[in-house]
Biopython code that builds the backbone (N, CA, C, O; Angstrom):
import numpy as np
from Bio.PDB.StructureBuilder import StructureBuilder

atoms = [
    (1, "MET", "N", (0.845, -1.139, 0.015)),
    (1, "MET", "CA", (0.078, 0.061, -0.050)),
    (1, "MET", "C", (0.927, 1.321, 0.004)),
    (1, "MET", "O", (1.726, 1.553, 0.911)),
    (2, "SER", "N", (0.713, 2.063, -0.959)),
    (2, "SER", "CA", (1.446, 3.304, -1.082)),
    (2, "SER", "C", (0.881, 4.410, -0.146)),
    (2, "SER", "O", (-0.314, 4.401, 0.147)),
    (3, "GLN", "N", (1.664, 5.289, 0.289)),
    (3, "GLN", "CA", (1.204, 6.420, 1.137)),
    (3, "GLN", "C", (1.122, 7.574, 0.239)),
    (3, "GLN", "O", (2.080, 7.805, -0.499)),
    (4, "ILE", "N", (0.020, 8.372, 0.217)),
    (4, "ILE", "CA", (-0.191, 9.587, -0.503)),
    (4, "ILE", "C", (0.285, 10.701, 0.367)),
    (4, "ILE", "O", (-0.087, 10.851, 1.531)),
    (5, "ARG", "N", (1.194, 11.536, -0.310)),
    (5, "ARG", "CA", (1.706, 12.656, 0.483)),
    (5, "ARG", "C", (1.210, 13.969, -0.167)),
    (5, "ARG", "O", (1.467, 14.209, -1.347)),
    (6, "ASN", "N", (0.553, 14.751, 0.547)),
    (6, "ASN", "CA", (0.081, 16.022, -0.066)),
    (6, "ASN", "C", (1.121, 17.132, 0.065)),
    (6, "ASN", "O", (1.745, 17.306, 1.112)),
    (7, "SER", "N", (1.282, 17.838, -0.970)),
    (7, "SER", "CA", (2.240, 19.033, -0.944)),
    (7, "SER", "C", (1.521, 20.251, -0.579)),
    (7, "SER", "O", (0.405, 20.477, -1.047)),
    (8, "VAL", "N", (2.150, 21.112, 0.301)),
    (8, "VAL", "CA", (1.663, 22.355, 0.815)),
    (8, "VAL", "C", (2.814, 23.331, 0.536)),
    (8, "VAL", "O", (3.959, 23.156, 0.952)),
    (9, "VAL", "N", (2.433, 24.321, -0.167)),
    (9, "VAL", "CA", (3.337, 25.601, -0.306)),
    (9, "VAL", "C", (2.799, 26.717, 0.613)),
    (9, "VAL", "O", (1.621, 27.073, 0.582)),
    (10, "ALA", "N", (3.742, 27.256, 1.442)),
    (10, "ALA", "CA", (3.426, 28.315, 2.248)),
    (10, "ALA", "C", (3.850, 29.581, 1.513)),
    (10, "ALA", "O", (5.024, 29.731, 1.174)),
    (11, "LEU", "N", (2.910, 30.496, 1.262)),
    (11, "LEU", "CA", (3.129, 31.799, 0.593)),
    (11, "LEU", "C", (3.204, 33.007, 1.633)),
    (11, "LEU", "O", (2.336, 33.198, 2.485)),
    (12, "ILE", "N", (4.260, 33.747, 1.479)),
    (12, "ILE", "CA", (4.422, 34.892, 2.378)),
    (12, "ILE", "C", (4.593, 36.197, 1.440)),
    (12, "ILE", "O", (5.678, 36.436, 0.911)),
    (13, "PRO", "N", (3.515, 36.992, 1.269)),
    (13, "PRO", "CA", (3.716, 38.230, 0.457)),
    (13, "PRO", "C", (4.313, 39.348, 1.337)),
    (13, "PRO", "O", (3.917, 39.592, 2.477)),
    (14, "MET", "N", (5.332, 40.023, 0.680)),
    (14, "MET", "CA", (5.945, 41.103, 1.402)),
    (14, "MET", "C", (6.343, 42.247, 0.418)),
    (14, "MET", "O", (7.155, 42.084, -0.492)),
    (15, "ARG", "N", (5.748, 43.329, 0.661)),
    (15, "ARG", "CA", (6.108, 44.549, -0.168)),
    (15, "ARG", "C", (7.390, 45.226, 0.424)),
    (15, "ARG", "O", (7.671, 45.155, 1.620)),
    (16, "HIS", "N", (8.092, 45.840, -0.439)),
    (16, "HIS", "CA", (9.210, 46.604, 0.064)),
    (16, "HIS", "C", (8.775, 47.768, 0.902)),
    (16, "HIS", "O", (9.244, 47.992, 2.018)),
    (17, "HIS", "N", (7.794, 48.551, 0.277)),
    (17, "HIS", "CA", (7.377, 49.735, 0.943)),
    (17, "HIS", "C", (5.937, 49.472, 1.464)),
    (17, "HIS", "O", (4.989, 49.545, 0.682)),
    (18, "SER", "N", (5.777, 49.195, 2.659)),
    (18, "SER", "CA", (4.437, 49.048, 3.285)),
    (18, "SER", "C", (3.818, 50.420, 3.377)),
    (18, "SER", "O", (4.504, 51.367, 3.762)),
    (19, "GLU", "N", (2.572, 50.568, 3.046)),
    (19, "GLU", "CA", (1.890, 51.796, 3.010)),
    (19, "GLU", "C", (1.349, 52.235, 4.422)),
    (19, "GLU", "O", (1.481, 53.399, 4.800)),
    (20, "ARG", "N", (0.792, 51.360, 5.119)),
    (20, "ARG", "CA", (0.181, 51.757, 6.483)),
    (20, "ARG", "C", (1.323, 51.820, 7.517)),
    (20, "ARG", "O", (1.462, 52.830, 8.207)),
    (21, "VAL", "N", (2.069, 50.853, 7.623)),
    (21, "VAL", "CA", (3.199, 50.789, 8.620)),
    (21, "VAL", "C", (4.490, 50.762, 7.938)),
    (21, "VAL", "O", (4.882, 49.729, 7.394)),
    (22, "LYS", "N", (5.213, 51.906, 7.938)),
    (22, "LYS", "CA", (6.527, 51.984, 7.133)),
    (22, "LYS", "C", (7.511, 51.013, 7.675)),
    (22, "LYS", "O", (7.763, 50.976, 8.880)),
    (23, "GLY", "N", (8.090, 50.200, 6.780)),
    (23, "GLY", "CA", (9.202, 49.314, 7.051)),
    (23, "GLY", "C", (8.807, 48.162, 7.981)),
    (23, "GLY", "O", (9.670, 47.591, 8.649)),
    (24, "LYS", "N", (7.521, 47.813, 8.036)),
    (24, "LYS", "CA", (7.060, 46.763, 9.002)),
    (24, "LYS", "C", (7.840, 45.417, 8.761)),
    (24, "LYS", "O", (8.269, 44.787, 9.727)),
    (25, "ASN", "N", (7.996, 45.039, 7.655)),
    (25, "ASN", "CA", (8.712, 43.707, 7.309)),
    (25, "ASN", "C", (10.166, 43.669, 7.817)),
    (25, "ASN", "O", (10.704, 42.583, 8.037)),
    (26, "TYR", "N", (10.806, 44.828, 8.006)),
    (26, "TYR", "CA", (12.162, 44.861, 8.360)),
    (26, "TYR", "C", (12.351, 45.334, 9.946)),
    (26, "TYR", "O", (13.451, 45.391, 10.496)),
    (27, "ARG", "N", (11.244, 45.623, 10.503)),
    (27, "ARG", "CA", (11.304, 45.998, 11.849)),
    (27, "ARG", "C", (12.156, 44.976, 12.793)),
    (27, "ARG", "O", (12.094, 43.758, 12.631)),
    (28, "ASP", "N", (12.865, 45.525, 13.679)),
    (28, "ASP", "CA", (13.744, 44.648, 14.539)),
    (28, "ASP", "C", (12.732, 43.975, 15.583)),
    (28, "ASP", "O", (11.906, 44.625, 16.224)),
    (29, "PHE", "N", (12.889, 42.704, 15.663)),
    (29, "PHE", "CA", (12.086, 41.997, 16.579)),
    (29, "PHE", "C", (13.176, 40.975, 17.309)),
    (29, "PHE", "O", (13.575, 39.992, 16.686)),
    (30, "ALA", "N", (13.556, 41.205, 18.421)),
    (30, "ALA", "CA", (14.482, 40.442, 19.223)),
    (30, "ALA", "C", (15.767, 40.245, 18.420)),
    (30, "ALA", "O", (16.346, 39.160, 18.477)),
    (31, "GLY", "N", (16.242, 41.259, 17.667)),
    (31, "GLY", "CA", (17.554, 41.155, 17.058)),
    (31, "GLY", "C", (17.547, 40.780, 15.654)),
    (31, "GLY", "O", (18.596, 40.786, 15.011)),
    (32, "ARG", "N", (16.328, 40.423, 15.087)),
    (32, "ARG", "CA", (16.288, 39.965, 13.694)),
    (32, "ARG", "C", (15.087, 40.757, 12.913)),
    (32, "ARG", "O", (14.185, 41.284, 13.565)),
    (33, "PRO", "N", (15.115, 40.807, 11.662)),
    (33, "PRO", "CA", (13.958, 41.428, 11.061)),
    (33, "PRO", "C", (12.669, 40.607, 11.324)),
    (33, "PRO", "O", (12.712, 39.392, 11.514)),
    (34, "LEU", "N", (11.514, 41.328, 11.328)),
    (34, "LEU", "CA", (10.273, 40.716, 11.816)),
    (34, "LEU", "C", (10.002, 39.436, 10.846)),
    (34, "LEU", "O", (9.572, 38.397, 11.347)),
    (35, "PHE", "N", (10.246, 39.522, 9.527)),
    (35, "PHE", "CA", (9.913, 38.455, 8.637)),
    (35, "PHE", "C", (10.778, 37.166, 8.814)),
    (35, "PHE", "O", (10.422, 36.095, 8.323)),
    (36, "HIS", "N", (11.913, 37.311, 9.526)),
    (36, "HIS", "CA", (12.737, 36.200, 9.838)),
    (36, "HIS", "C", (12.075, 35.064, 10.576)),
    (36, "HIS", "O", (12.330, 33.881, 10.350)),
    (37, "TYR", "N", (11.155, 35.521, 11.527)),
    (37, "TYR", "CA", (10.566, 34.476, 12.461)),
    (37, "TYR", "C", (9.561, 33.588, 11.780)),
    (37, "TYR", "O", (9.621, 32.368, 11.931)),
    (38, "ILE", "N", (8.609, 34.177, 11.011)),
    (38, "ILE", "CA", (7.557, 33.370, 10.341)),
    (38, "ILE", "C", (8.320, 32.461, 9.271)),
    (38, "ILE", "O", (7.978, 31.293, 9.080)),
    (39, "THR", "N", (9.311, 33.030, 8.625)),
    (39, "THR", "CA", (10.018, 32.178, 7.555)),
    (39, "THR", "C", (10.554, 30.912, 8.274)),
    (39, "THR", "O", (10.315, 29.779, 7.854)),
    (40, "ARG", "N", (11.270, 31.161, 9.348)),
    (40, "ARG", "CA", (11.848, 30.012, 10.095)),
    (40, "ARG", "C", (10.807, 29.033, 10.585)),
    (40, "ARG", "O", (11.004, 27.825, 10.453)),
    (41, "THR", "N", (9.665, 29.520, 11.165)),
    (41, "THR", "CA", (8.632, 28.733, 11.559)),
    (41, "THR", "C", (8.115, 27.822, 10.452)),
    (41, "THR", "O", (7.940, 26.617, 10.633)),
    (42, "LEU", "N", (7.881, 28.434, 9.320)),
    (42, "LEU", "CA", (7.316, 27.617, 8.180)),
    (42, "LEU", "C", (8.342, 26.589, 7.627)),
    (42, "LEU", "O", (7.974, 25.488, 7.217)),
    (43, "LEU", "N", (9.643, 26.985, 7.628)),
    (43, "LEU", "CA", (10.648, 25.972, 7.202)),
    (43, "LEU", "C", (10.752, 24.836, 8.138)),
    (43, "LEU", "O", (10.973, 23.702, 7.713)),
    (44, "ASP", "N", (10.594, 25.100, 9.448)),
    (44, "ASP", "CA", (10.654, 24.026, 10.343)),
    (44, "ASP", "C", (9.424, 23.194, 10.516)),
    (44, "ASP", "O", (9.463, 22.203, 11.245)),
    (45, "CYS", "N", (8.344, 23.540, 9.889)),
    (45, "CYS", "CA", (7.084, 22.709, 9.894)),
    (45, "CYS", "C", (7.234, 21.535, 8.933)),
    (45, "CYS", "O", (7.441, 21.744, 7.738)),
    (46, "PRO", "N", (7.130, 20.270, 9.445)),
    (46, "PRO", "CA", (7.169, 19.204, 8.579)),
    (46, "PRO", "C", (6.104, 18.963, 7.581)),
    (46, "PRO", "O", (6.264, 18.188, 6.637)),
    (47, "LEU", "N", (4.930, 19.684, 7.810)),
    (47, "LEU", "CA", (3.805, 19.663, 6.851)),
    (47, "LEU", "C", (3.992, 20.587, 5.686)),
    (47, "LEU", "O", (3.248, 20.514, 4.708)),
    (48, "ILE", "N", (4.961, 21.449, 5.768)),
    (48, "ILE", "CA", (5.156, 22.434, 4.587)),
    (48, "ILE", "C", (6.145, 21.871, 3.711)),
    (48, "ILE", "O", (7.229, 21.547, 4.197)),
    (49, "SER", "N", (5.910, 21.699, 2.414)),
    (49, "SER", "CA", (6.903, 21.117, 1.475)),
    (49, "SER", "C", (7.640, 22.230, 0.897)),
    (49, "SER", "O", (8.766, 21.952, 0.484)),
    (50, "GLN", "N", (7.211, 23.520, 0.773)),
    (50, "GLN", "CA", (7.893, 24.559, 0.072)),
    (50, "GLN", "C", (7.421, 25.944, 0.791)),
    (50, "GLN", "O", (6.270, 26.195, 1.150)),
    (51, "VAL", "N", (8.409, 26.677, 0.904)),
    (51, "VAL", "CA", (8.127, 28.150, 1.381)),
    (51, "VAL", "C", (8.572, 29.094, 0.313)),
    (51, "VAL", "O", (9.727, 29.061, -0.111)),
    (52, "ALA", "N", (7.633, 29.975, -0.152)),
    (52, "ALA", "CA", (7.831, 30.947, -1.119)),
    (52, "ALA", "C", (7.477, 32.373, -0.651)),
    (52, "ALA", "O", (6.407, 32.579, -0.077)),
    (53, "ILE", "N", (8.342, 33.337, -0.885)),
    (53, "ILE", "CA", (8.083, 34.656, -0.482)),
    (53, "ILE", "C", (7.892, 35.501, -1.834)),
    (53, "ILE", "O", (8.743, 35.515, -2.724)),
    (54, "ASP", "N", (6.764, 36.155, -1.883)),
    (54, "ASP", "CA", (6.395, 37.006, -2.970)),
    (54, "ASP", "C", (6.814, 38.423, -2.589)),
    (54, "ASP", "O", (6.282, 38.990, -1.635)),
    (55, "THR", "N", (7.816, 39.029, -3.369)),
    (55, "THR", "CA", (8.284, 40.375, -2.985)),
    (55, "THR", "C", (8.688, 41.137, -4.130)),
    (55, "THR", "O", (8.936, 40.570, -5.194)),
    (56, "ASP", "N", (8.783, 42.512, -3.979)),
    (56, "ASP", "CA", (9.366, 43.355, -4.923)),
    (56, "ASP", "C", (10.597, 43.947, -4.290)),
    (56, "ASP", "O", (11.126, 44.904, -4.855)),
    (57, "SER", "N", (11.100, 43.478, -3.182)),
    (57, "SER", "CA", (12.247, 44.067, -2.400)),
    (57, "SER", "C", (13.489, 43.251, -2.696)),
    (57, "SER", "O", (13.489, 42.020, -2.668)),
    (58, "THR", "N", (14.563, 44.004, -2.987)),
    (58, "THR", "CA", (15.937, 43.351, -3.144)),
    (58, "THR", "C", (16.503, 43.125, -1.779)),
    (58, "THR", "O", (17.285, 42.198, -1.571)),
    (59, "THR", "N", (16.112, 43.975, -0.824)),
    (59, "THR", "CA", (16.532, 43.751, 0.632)),
    (59, "THR", "C", (16.039, 42.361, 1.120)),
    (59, "THR", "O", (16.840, 41.586, 1.643)),
    (60, "ILE", "N", (14.823, 42.059, 0.966)),
    (60, "ILE", "CA", (14.300, 40.834, 1.360)),
    (60, "ILE", "C", (14.899, 39.675, 0.571)),
    (60, "ILE", "O", (15.219, 38.639, 1.152)),
    (61, "THR", "N", (15.053, 39.826, -0.705)),
    (61, "THR", "CA", (15.605, 38.816, -1.563)),
    (61, "THR", "C", (17.022, 38.491, -1.098)),
    (61, "THR", "O", (17.371, 37.318, -0.968)),
    (62, "GLU", "N", (17.836, 39.502, -0.847)),
    (62, "GLU", "CA", (19.287, 39.327, -0.433)),
    (62, "GLU", "C", (19.291, 38.627, 0.956)),
    (62, "GLU", "O", (20.029, 37.664, 1.163)),
    (63, "TYR", "N", (18.461, 39.124, 1.896)),
    (63, "TYR", "CA", (18.463, 38.456, 3.215)),
    (63, "TYR", "C", (18.146, 36.991, 3.159)),
    (63, "TYR", "O", (18.820, 36.145, 3.747)),
    (64, "VAL", "N", (16.984, 36.703, 2.352)),
    (64, "VAL", "CA", (16.586, 35.285, 2.273)),
    (64, "VAL", "C", (17.705, 34.439, 1.622)),
    (64, "VAL", "O", (17.998, 33.337, 2.086)),
    (65, "SER", "N", (18.313, 34.953, 0.566)),
    (65, "SER", "CA", (19.386, 34.180, -0.058)),
    (65, "SER", "C", (20.438, 33.885, 0.858)),
    (65, "SER", "O", (21.038, 32.819, 0.717)),
    (66, "LYS", "N", (20.768, 34.706, 1.821)),
    (66, "LYS", "CA", (21.806, 34.562, 2.748)),
    (66, "LYS", "C", (21.473, 33.704, 3.916)),
    (66, "LYS", "O", (22.294, 32.912, 4.378)),
    (67, "HIS", "N", (20.203, 33.865, 4.425)),
    (67, "HIS", "CA", (19.815, 33.122, 5.643)),
    (67, "HIS", "C", (18.860, 31.878, 5.469)),
    (67, "HIS", "O", (18.726, 31.011, 6.333)),
    (68, "PHE", "N", (18.247, 31.889, 4.321)),
    (68, "PHE", "CA", (17.220, 30.797, 4.099)),
    (68, "PHE", "C", (17.328, 30.224, 2.822)),
    (68, "PHE", "O", (16.454, 30.525, 2.010)),
    (69, "ARG", "N", (18.275, 29.417, 2.463)),
    (69, "ARG", "CA", (18.524, 28.835, 1.154)),
    (69, "ARG", "C", (17.482, 27.992, 0.625)),
    (69, "ARG", "O", (17.418, 27.794, -0.588)),
    (70, "GLY", "N", (16.622, 27.456, 1.465)),
    (70, "GLY", "CA", (15.494, 26.656, 0.997)),
    (70, "GLY", "C", (14.262, 27.408, 0.583)),
    (70, "GLY", "O", (13.292, 26.796, 0.136)),
    (71, "VAL", "N", (14.266, 28.702, 0.715)),
    (71, "VAL", "CA", (13.070, 29.539, 0.386)),
    (71, "VAL", "C", (13.141, 29.893, -0.999)),
    (71, "VAL", "O", (14.208, 30.233, -1.508)),
    (72, "ASP", "N", (12.002, 29.832, -1.676)),
    (72, "ASP", "CA", (11.896, 30.415, -3.044)),
    (72, "ASP", "C", (11.350, 31.811, -2.987)),
    (72, "ASP", "O", (10.471, 32.152, -2.196)),
    (73, "ILE", "N", (11.948, 32.641, -3.915)),
    (73, "ILE", "CA", (11.557, 34.047, -4.125)),
    (73, "ILE", "C", (10.733, 34.155, -5.375)),
    (73, "ILE", "O", (11.178, 33.744, -6.447)),
    (74, "ILE", "N", (9.518, 34.709, -5.264)),
    (74, "ILE", "CA", (8.714, 34.999, -6.395)),
    (74, "ILE", "C", (8.668, 36.514, -6.532)),
    (74, "ILE", "O", (8.031, 37.263, -5.792)),
    (75, "GLU", "N", (9.437, 36.881, -7.591)),
    (75, "GLU", "CA", (9.541, 38.428, -7.911)),
    (75, "GLU", "C", (8.069, 38.898, -8.273)),
    (75, "GLU", "O", (7.455, 38.416, -9.224)),
    (76, "ARG", "N", (7.611, 39.769, -7.532)),
    (76, "ARG", "CA", (6.338, 40.397, -7.850)),
    (76, "ARG", "C", (6.339, 41.164, -9.081)),
    (76, "ARG", "O", (7.121, 42.108, -9.196)),
    (77, "PRO", "N", (5.498, 40.834, -10.059)),
    (77, "PRO", "CA", (5.463, 41.563, -11.327)),
    (77, "PRO", "C", (5.137, 43.090, -11.059)),
    (77, "PRO", "O", (4.575, 43.455, -10.026)),
    (78, "GLU", "N", (5.481, 43.846, -11.937)),
    (78, "GLU", "CA", (5.248, 45.333, -11.780)),
    (78, "GLU", "C", (3.789, 45.676, -11.648)),
    (78, "GLU", "O", (3.448, 46.556, -10.857)),
    (79, "HIS", "N", (2.886, 45.013, -12.401)),
    (79, "HIS", "CA", (1.477, 45.243, -12.386)),
    (79, "HIS", "C", (0.769, 44.836, -11.088)),
    (79, "HIS", "O", (-0.405, 45.134, -10.869)),
    (80, "LEU", "N", (1.526, 44.150, -10.250)),
    (80, "LEU", "CA", (0.926, 43.714, -8.961)),
    (80, "LEU", "C", (1.599, 44.456, -7.780)),
    (80, "LEU", "O", (1.397, 44.073, -6.628)),
    (81, "ARG", "N", (2.354, 45.457, -8.038)),
    (81, "ARG", "CA", (3.089, 46.233, -6.933)),
    (81, "ARG", "C", (2.250, 47.372, -6.350)),
    (81, "ARG", "O", (2.533, 47.776, -5.223)),
    (82, "ASP", "N", (1.328, 47.872, -6.973)),
    (82, "ASP", "CA", (0.517, 48.987, -6.417)),
    (82, "ASP", "C", (-0.160, 48.522, -5.116)),
    (82, "ASP", "O", (-0.569, 47.374, -4.943)),
    (83, "GLY", "N", (-0.243, 49.532, -4.204)),
    (83, "GLY", "CA", (-0.913, 49.320, -2.963)),
    (83, "GLY", "C", (-2.404, 49.090, -2.906)),
    (83, "GLY", "O", (-3.010, 48.728, -1.898)),
    (84, "GLU", "N", (-2.947, 49.343, -4.116)),
    (84, "GLU", "CA", (-4.460, 49.093, -4.268)),
    (84, "GLU", "C", (-4.770, 47.785, -4.804)),
    (84, "GLU", "O", (-5.952, 47.453, -4.899)),
    (85, "ILE", "N", (-3.754, 46.930, -5.199)),
    (85, "ILE", "CA", (-3.960, 45.673, -5.738)),
    (85, "ILE", "C", (-4.507, 44.680, -4.680)),
    (85, "ILE", "O", (-3.865, 44.509, -3.644)),
    (86, "PRO", "N", (-5.620, 44.047, -4.894)),
    (86, "PRO", "CA", (-6.180, 43.088, -3.904)),
    (86, "PRO", "C", (-5.164, 41.940, -3.764)),
    (86, "PRO", "O", (-4.504, 41.511, -4.710)),
    (87, "MET", "N", (-5.091, 41.449, -2.414)),
    (87, "MET", "CA", (-4.251, 40.241, -2.107)),
    (87, "MET", "C", (-4.626, 39.107, -2.910)),
    (87, "MET", "O", (-3.766, 38.330, -3.324)),
    (88, "ASN", "N", (-5.895, 38.952, -3.169)),
    (88, "ASN", "CA", (-6.289, 37.796, -3.926)),
    (88, "ASN", "C", (-5.598, 37.729, -5.347)),
    (88, "ASN", "O", (-5.184, 36.660, -5.796)),
    (89, "ASP", "N", (-5.501, 38.859, -5.996)),
    (89, "ASP", "CA", (-4.731, 38.894, -7.211)),
    (89, "ASP", "C", (-3.199, 38.414, -7.138)),
    (89, "ASP", "O", (-2.679, 37.733, -8.021)),
    (90, "ILE", "N", (-2.591, 38.819, -6.065)),
    (90, "ILE", "CA", (-1.243, 38.452, -5.731)),
    (90, "ILE", "C", (-1.214, 36.915, -5.515)),
    (90, "ILE", "O", (-0.396, 36.211, -6.107)),
    (91, "ILE", "N", (-2.085, 36.443, -4.691)),
    (91, "ILE", "CA", (-2.114, 35.005, -4.384)),
    (91, "ILE", "C", (-2.376, 34.181, -5.658)),
    (91, "ILE", "O", (-1.758, 33.138, -5.871)),
    (92, "LEU", "N", (-3.313, 34.673, -6.508)),
    (92, "LEU", "CA", (-3.537, 34.035, -7.833)),
    (92, "LEU", "C", (-2.248, 33.916, -8.710)),
    (92, "LEU", "O", (-1.997, 32.941, -9.419)),
    (93, "HIS", "N", (-1.518, 34.944, -8.587)),
    (93, "HIS", "CA", (-0.285, 35.025, -9.422)),
    (93, "HIS", "C", (0.665, 33.961, -8.853)),
    (93, "HIS", "O", (1.253, 33.195, -9.617)),
    (94, "ASP", "N", (0.819, 33.905, -7.567)),
    (94, "ASP", "CA", (1.789, 33.045, -6.829)),
    (94, "ASP", "C", (1.402, 31.633, -7.103)),
    (94, "ASP", "O", (2.284, 30.805, -7.334)),
    (95, "ILE", "N", (0.079, 31.285, -7.092)),
    (95, "ILE", "CA", (-0.394, 29.900, -7.370)),
    (95, "ILE", "C", (-0.078, 29.506, -8.817)),
    (95, "ILE", "O", (0.189, 28.350, -9.143)),
    (96, "SER", "N", (-0.128, 30.601, -9.712)),
    (96, "SER", "CA", (0.134, 30.113, -11.108)),
    (96, "SER", "C", (1.652, 29.894, -11.366)),
    (96, "SER", "O", (2.009, 29.374, -12.424)),
    (97, "VAL", "N", (2.478, 30.245, -10.504)),
    (97, "VAL", "CA", (3.958, 29.922, -10.589)),
    (97, "VAL", "C", (4.531, 28.902, -9.725)),
    (97, "VAL", "O", (5.709, 28.555, -9.819)),
    (98, "THR", "N", (3.737, 28.434, -8.911)),
    (98, "THR", "CA", (4.211, 27.300, -8.035)),
    (98, "THR", "C", (3.229, 26.138, -8.123)),
    (98, "THR", "O", (2.030, 26.359, -8.289)),
    (99, "ASP", "N", (3.691, 24.976, -8.020)),
    (99, "ASP", "CA", (2.876, 23.861, -8.251)),
    (99, "ASP", "C", (2.699, 23.041, -6.810)),
    (99, "ASP", "O", (3.657, 22.587, -6.184)),
    (100, "SER", "N", (1.472, 22.944, -6.443)),
    (100, "SER", "CA", (1.151, 22.300, -5.150)),
    (100, "SER", "C", (-0.352, 21.839, -5.190)),
    (100, "SER", "O", (-1.181, 22.261, -5.997)),
    (101, "GLU", "N", (-0.582, 20.915, -4.206)),
    (101, "GLU", "CA", (-2.010, 20.535, -4.049)),
    (101, "GLU", "C", (-2.727, 21.576, -3.128)),
    (101, "GLU", "O", (-3.913, 21.863, -3.283)),
    (102, "PHE", "N", (-1.955, 22.106, -2.186)),
    (102, "PHE", "CA", (-2.632, 22.984, -1.167)),
    (102, "PHE", "C", (-1.631, 24.150, -1.029)),
    (102, "PHE", "O", (-0.438, 24.052, -1.318)),
    (103, "TYR", "N", (-2.247, 25.299, -0.544)),
    (103, "TYR", "CA", (-1.518, 26.518, -0.348)),
    (103, "TYR", "C", (-1.855, 27.096, 1.023)),
    (103, "TYR", "O", (-3.025, 27.049, 1.402)),
    (104, "LEU", "N", (-0.967, 27.607, 1.746)),
    (104, "LEU", "CA", (-1.161, 28.348, 3.008)),
    (104, "LEU", "C", (-0.563, 29.694, 2.790)),
    (104, "LEU", "O", (0.593, 29.813, 2.384)),
    (105, "GLN", "N", (-1.361, 30.746, 3.063)),
    (105, "GLN", "CA", (-0.817, 32.098, 2.923)),
    (105, "GLN", "C", (-0.888, 32.791, 4.357)),
    (105, "GLN", "O", (-1.919, 32.834, 5.028)),
    (106, "THR", "N", (0.277, 33.301, 4.721)),
    (106, "THR", "CA", (0.449, 34.063, 5.960)),
    (106, "THR", "C", (1.220, 35.334, 5.740)),
    (106, "THR", "O", (1.723, 35.624, 4.655)),
    (107, "HIS", "N", (1.294, 36.125, 6.887)),
    (107, "HIS", "CA", (2.039, 37.382, 6.756)),
    (107, "HIS", "C", (3.368, 37.416, 7.636)),
    (107, "HIS", "O", (3.572, 36.601, 8.536)),
    (108, "SER", "N", (4.135, 38.302, 7.337)),
    (108, "SER", "CA", (5.410, 38.412, 8.037)),
    (108, "SER", "C", (5.165, 38.953, 9.465)),
    (108, "SER", "O", (6.009, 38.841, 10.354)),
    (109, "THR", "N", (3.964, 39.546, 9.636)),
    (109, "THR", "CA", (3.588, 40.032, 11.080)),
    (109, "THR", "C", (3.072, 39.011, 11.942)),
    (109, "THR", "O", (2.334, 39.323, 12.876)),
    (110, "ASN", "N", (3.405, 37.758, 11.705)),
    (110, "ASN", "CA", (2.974, 36.687, 12.687)),
    (110, "ASN", "C", (4.253, 36.134, 13.293)),
    (110, "ASN", "O", (4.446, 34.926, 13.164)),
    (111, "PRO", "N", (5.126, 36.853, 13.921)),
    (111, "PRO", "CA", (6.329, 36.288, 14.345)),
    (111, "PRO", "C", (6.225, 35.141, 15.504)),
    (111, "PRO", "O", (7.120, 34.313, 15.673)),
    (112, "LEU", "N", (5.165, 35.183, 16.193)),
    (112, "LEU", "CA", (4.975, 34.206, 17.243)),
    (112, "LEU", "C", (4.155, 33.062, 16.877)),
    (112, "LEU", "O", (3.822, 32.264, 17.753)),
    (113, "LEU", "N", (3.803, 32.908, 15.687)),
    (113, "LEU", "CA", (2.950, 31.789, 15.167)),
    (113, "LEU", "C", (3.737, 30.422, 15.361)),
    (113, "LEU", "O", (4.919, 30.315, 15.034)),
    (114, "ARG", "N", (3.124, 29.561, 15.821)),
    (114, "ARG", "CA", (3.811, 28.109, 16.018)),
    (114, "ARG", "C", (2.966, 27.057, 15.396)),
    (114, "ARG", "O", (3.317, 25.878, 15.438)),
]
sb = StructureBuilder()
sb.init_structure("model")
sb.init_model(0)
sb.init_chain("A")
sb.init_seg("    ")
for serial, (resi, resn, name, xyz) in enumerate(atoms, 1):
    if name == "N":
        sb.init_residue(resn, " ", resi, " ")
    sb.init_atom(name, np.array(xyz, "f"), 0.0, 1.0, " ", f" {name:<3s}", serial, name[0])
structure = sb.get_structure()
């Protein structure tokens, strides 16, 4: 009997310039950028098969490349970078460029999520 394994991609959307809270993704939280914690939590979860960060930020891309080699970066297309773009449009784009049975979307502002 074979065991069916479901794939789950965790999506974390992060804009470089947050409109309501300036620099929120980069805010220091216990010595690291805020987004560091949710990224680590998702990587450590055995039920998550892939972590992908959707961003327009070279700062985030460089940090992730240095600290989280297993995380995929989805470069946000220019037409999805405006602050008025609904999150559903961004998620639909991310789903179109990643292959999975299931998706989980969360924000970098959940550093204490376990």
